[in-house]
N, C-alpha and C positions, 0 to 999 in steps of 0.2 A: 231252620229253613235251609241250612246248608246241606252238607253231605249226610247220607245215611251212615249209621255205624256199620262199617264193613269189616267184620271179624273173619279172618281167614278160616276156611274149612279144610280139613285134611282128610284124605281118603287112603291113608297108608294101610296097606294090607287088604285093600278092596280093589276088585277089577272094575267096579261100577264107577263111572264118571259122574260126579255130583256137581250141581250148580248151586249158586246162592238162592236161586228161585226154588230149587228143590227143598231147600231148608226153610223156605217161607218168606224170604226177603226179595222183593222185586225192585231191583236197581232202576229199571226203566220207569217204573211208577214214580220213584223218588225224583228222577230227572224231570219227568213231566210236571210234577208238582212245583219244582223250582221254576220252570218256565211259566207255569200258570200264575205264580205269585209275583213275578217280576213287575208287572204293571201296577199291582197294589203297592208294592214298596216304592215304586217311582213316584206315586202320588204324594207320598209322605216326605219326600226329600227336603232337606234344609240346605242352605248354602255351605254349612260347615261339614257336610258329608263328603268325604274324599274318595270313597270306594263304594261300589254296589254290592249287592248280596251275591253269595256263591263262593267267596274266597275263604281263606282260613281264618281271617279276622276282618274287622271293619275299622276304618279310620274315621275319626271325627275330630275336627279342629275346634277348640274353644274360641268363641268370638272375642275379638279384641276390645269389645265394649266393656268387658269385665276387667277391673284393675287388680283385684285380689280374689280370684275365683275359688270357690270351694265346691267340690263335686259332692252330690247327694245321691245315694243309691237306695233302691227298694226292690224287693222281690215278693211275689205272692202267686197264688193260684185262684181258682174260683170255687173250690170246695165241691160239695155234693150237688150244687146246681147243675153240674155236668150230668147227673143221673136223670134230671128232667129233660135235658137236651137230648139224651139218648131215647128216652121214653116218647118224646114228642117228635123225634126226628127233626129237630130244629137246631141248626148249627151256625146260622148266619150272624147271630148277635152275641154269642158267648165270648167271642174274641174281644168285644167292646168291654165286657166285664173284666177280662184279664188285664187289659191296659188300665182301666179305671182303678183297680185295686192297688196297683203299684204307683201310678201317677198321682193319685189323690194323696197317697201317703207321703211322697217326697214334697208335694206341694205345700204341706203344712209347715215345712221349715223355710218356706219362702223361695223354694227352688223353681226355676223355669225348667220344665221337662225338655231334654235334648234328644234322647234316643231310647229305643225300646228293642229288646230281643225276646224271642219266644222259644219255648221248648214244647214240641208236639210229639207225644209217644203213643204208639199203638201196637197191636199184635199183627195186624195186616193193614197195610195202607190203602185206604179208599181215597183216591185222588180227588174225587168230587167233594166229599165231605171235608177233607183237609183244606181244599181250596176255599170252601165256604167259611171255615174257621179262620183262616188267615186273612180272608177278605174282611171279616169282622175286626180282626186285630188291626189291620190297616185303617179301617174306619175309625177305630178308637184313637189311633195315633193322630189322625187328621183332626179329630175333636180336641186332642190335647196339644196339638202343634208340635209334636215330636216326630222324629224320623224312625221308621221301621228299618233298622240297619242290618239285621241279621237274625240268626236263630239256629235251631237244630230240629230236624225231623228224624225220629228214631223208630224204625220198624223192628219190633222184637217179638218174633213168634212165641206163643205160649205164655207171654207175660200178661196179656190183657184178654178179657172175654171178647168174643166176636162182636164187632160193631161198636166197641168202646175205645176211648182214648183218654189220655191225661194231658193237662195243660199246665204250664208254669210260665211266668214272665219276669222280666228284669228291666227296670227303668233307671236311667241315669239323668240327673238334672244338675243345674249349677246355680249358685247364689253368691252374690257379693258377700265377702266375709262380714263386713260391717252391717249387712242387712239380714243376717240370719234371724229367723223368728224362733225363739226358744222359750217364750213364756216368762222370762225373767222379769219383765217390766209390768206384768199383770199385778193389779192392786185393787183393794176394795173400792167399789163404786163403778168399776168397769162394767160394760154391757156385753152380754152374750147374744149374738145374732145366730139364728138357725137358718140354713139354706135347705130347701125342700129336697128330699130324696125322690127318686123315680119309682120307688117301691122297696122291696126287700133287699135290693142290690145283690150282693153275693154272700150274705151271711144268714145263718139260722136255717139253712135248707135241710139239715138233718131233722130238725123239729118240724119244719113245713111238710116234709115227705112223710113223717110219722103221722101227722094229723090227717093227711090225705089218705094214707093207707088204712088207718084205723076207721075212717068214715067211708072207705071205699068210694071216694069221690071221683067223679068223672071229670077229667081235666078239660074236656070239651064243653062242659056245661057253661051257660051264659053267666058272665060276671060283669055287671055294669057296662054292657054293650060289647064286651070282648069275651073270648073264652078264658076260663080260669087259667089254663096253661099259658096263654099269651100274656096275661097279667103277671104271672109268676116268672116268666122269662124276660120281662122288661129289663133291658140292660142297665147297669149301674151308671148313674149320672157322673160325667166328668166335669169338674169345676175349674179346670186350669185357666181357661181364657178369662172367665169372670173374675177369679181371685187375683190373677196376675195384674189385671187391669186395676182392681181395687188397691193393690199394694203400691201401684204407681201413683195413686191419688192421695192416699192418706196412710198414717202409721197403723199397721195391724200388730197387735200385741201377742196374739196366740191363735192357733187354729187346731182343730181336732177333727180327723176323719172318723166318722161314726161307723165303725165296722162291728165285728163280733165283740160283745160286751156292752154295746149300746152307749147311750149318753153317760150313764152312771159309771162306766169303767174306762171310757176313752177320754173324757174331760180331765180326770185326775192326772193323766200322763203329761199334761202341759202346765199344771198349776204349781206354782212355787209354795213352799211352806211360809207362813201358816195361813193358807188361803182356802176358801170354800166357794163352791158355786151353788146358787139357788136357782132352780128351774121352776117355771110355772106351767103345769101340764095343760092348762087351757089356752096357752098362748100360741100354740101351733096346731095345725090341722093334721090329724092322723089319717092316712089314706084308708079307704074301705077295706083293703085286703088285710090290714092288721086287725081291724075289728072282727073280720070274719075268722081269721086264724085264732084270735083270742077266744071267740065264742065256740068255734068248732072243737078246739083242743082243750077248752076249759083252763086256759093258761092264766095264771095270776098276773096282776098288773106289774108286780115287781119282776117277775120272770120275763114279761114282755120287754121291759126296759133294759134288762140285762142281756137279752138275746138279739133283739132287733133294733134297727135305727128308729122305728116308730114314726117315720115321716121326716126326720132331720138327718140328712146325709153328711153335712159338714157344719161345724160350729166355728164361729169367728168371734174373737174378743177384741173390742176396741174401747177406747176411753168414752165416757158418757157424752162428751161434747162432740164426738165424731160419729156417734151412732146413727143419727138421722141421715147424715151425708152418706154413710156406708150403705144403709138400707136403700136409699134413693138410687145410688149408683148400681148396686147389685140388681135392683128391679129393672133398671134401664138395660142391663146386660141379659135380661131374660130369665133371671132367677126369681123364684118365689121365696120370699124372705120374711122372717118374723123376729121380733125382739122377744127372746124366750127366757131370759133370766139375767142375773147380775152376780158379780163377784163380791164376797163378803169376807170379813175376818172369821177365822175358824176358832170355835171353842172346843174344848176337849171332848165333849159328848156329841159333837156334831159330825155327821158323815162328811166326806169331802164333797160329795154332790147330793143335794137334797132336792126332791121333786115334790112340790107342794101344790 
């Protein structure tokens, strides 16, 4: 969101005077974008922010409420969900996905999201589209409670097809060192709680697009009262405020952001040896879009569980005596929550995660 990449052009040996605009880079458009997004960034400000956007760097002061702070960082993109955004000419919510993918990742370590930076790259800058994208990024930051503190807009002729762009994001959070959540205290008997996803989030879209293309599916067709395209573009749910509130209430032993790899590949990332997780597939509700994708693509159940979140966007592990309180609190925060499984001792022939 700061300056465009301004690489000098040389005209040695030529009598023609060239400008950067002649080379395909519109500095004025970049300046206009910065002006357009200032109000968005202002809405996300936190007291710790010491500088506004537009400088060479951003300054952020760590709150004195932390005695032994540890910074937690994460970076991600939104994958080929961008292809659907281009196809549908819908750019107002993809920025929420961008924030969610990084913020939810650092959240599982117990970190409070502090600030976010974005990288927007295109061949030719369309100020209106870029403004919509950054407006979504700011909206995601508001949901997460973090500041949109800066970023970069890169206009690079011939690097991207007309009308397309790429996005990446970077989130930084902080956690008290003694309160880092690393899964080390997880033990048999603990309960796994699943928080509902808002849909496919930002994972599995290469398969989603393959299914749509193979069936020549109209994205404008009705799907449960909305267009199919609208359902597939539903932004990733951001769990920051609900889970930060839960962590203040009771001890959380582990959390897993259910992204690519699904439950079966993300839960093992937080389980200590020799521990297994047993999930009960009838314990949570799989949204209709996943049933439709499975049927249209003839996708096996095992593949569905490895590719998609299948309705669970975040998994939280607590002790059995805290499970009811955790579920009640998360429900009160507006989350749809299920008790989806438990932690068991692992035997040699048992997978790390079993779905029964």
